[in-house]
N, C-alpha and C positions, 0 to 999 in steps of 0.2 A: 486501343480500337482505334479502327481508320476513320478515318475524320470527315467523311461522309456518312459516318455509320450516326443514326437517331440516340440519344440516350435519355433514357425515359427520368422524366423530373418527381420526385414525392417529396420539396422541399414546403415550404413553405409558398407563402401567395402575395405576400409585400415586395413591395419595392426594392428593399435593402436585403430579404434572401435569393430574389434572381438575382442579382448584381455577384452577391457572393458567390454562388453557384455559377456566376459564368464566369467569374475571375480567378475560380480556382481549376477548374475548366479549361479555359481557352490563355491561362497564365499572363492575366488582364490585372492591374493594381487602380479599378476604378471607385469612386464615390458614387453616393447616388447627387443623382444632379450631372455626371458629367466628366468632373473634375479627375485628379489622377492624387492617389496617394502618396506619403512621405515617400515612400519604399517605392514606389515607379523611378527607372532609369538608373536604379542603384545596382553597383553591384560588392555584394560580399568585401570578397579580400582587396579587393582596389578602393573600399573605403578604408579595410587597412590600415594599406599603403598607404592613404594620404591623412593620414593624421600621424603614422611614421615618418611622412612628408616634409610635413608643417614642421616638423620639430625636430630634423636629423641636420644636423654639419653636412653630412655629405649627399646632397638631394641629385645631385649628378647620379649618382647611385641607383637611390628609391625611382630616380625618373627611369631605366634601362631596367629594373626590376618591374616597373607597371606597366609599361613599354609589353614586354616579355608574355606577365601575365591579360595583358589583356586582347592578345593575337586573339583574332576569330573571335571572340563578344560580341562585336557591334560598333557602329555611334556613340552608345552610351558610354561603354569604353573607354572608346579611343577620347572621350572626353574627360574623360580623367589625367590622361596624363600630358592631351592641350591645358589644360590648366595648370600642372605638374611645369610645366615649361614657362606658362607664364609667368607663374609666382617666380621660378628663375628668375626671368627676364626681371621683371620689374616689379615685384616685388612682394611681400604677405598680406599687403592691403586689395592688392589685384583681386582676392576671394568677395569682400566684402564690397568694392567697384564694383564689381559685377555682379551679384545679388541683388547688389541695389536697383543695376540698368535692369538687370531681370523682373527684376522687380513692377519698376515702372512702363515696359513691355506690356507685363501681364494688363497692367490694370488699364490697358487701352485697349483700342479694336482691333482684333488681331483677326487671322483667320483660326479656328480649330485644331490643324493640324498645326500651328504653331507656337502655340496656345498650351498641345500637348508638348510642344520636342522645348518648350522655353522652360515648362514647368518640369522635363525632367532634369533640366542646364544646373537648374537651382536645385532640386532636390540633392544631385550631386554636389554641386559646391557645399551645402550644409555638412556634405564631410567632411570637408577641407574645411570649417569651422568648429569639426567636434570635437571636443577631448581624449575620444573615445570610441571604436569603433563597434 
């Protein structure tokens, strides 16, 4: 359908029903209250590479593979590569340190746009802490 063409809504009338409809139709990952779900900002193929990267001996090869996979997928995908490079430079502790830093920022007073950006980054970092994608 054309983005300007209206679509009939025949679902439920409570908040969660509307949110689910909009998430499906708009490709969003919103929760009730306007927050983001844990999968917001995540890219499945790059999640798998994040897990592979954390246990890899040849981290440079995985970074190269991730760089190719992230091409054209946007800033969230590029963040995976950025994190990989930081881990390579600073060590595996970077992921937890950055997660803690973002949590502190999210607890503060920030704009909604920054809150979404930081939450998406935190979600991506969770892929590096995971043992399976």
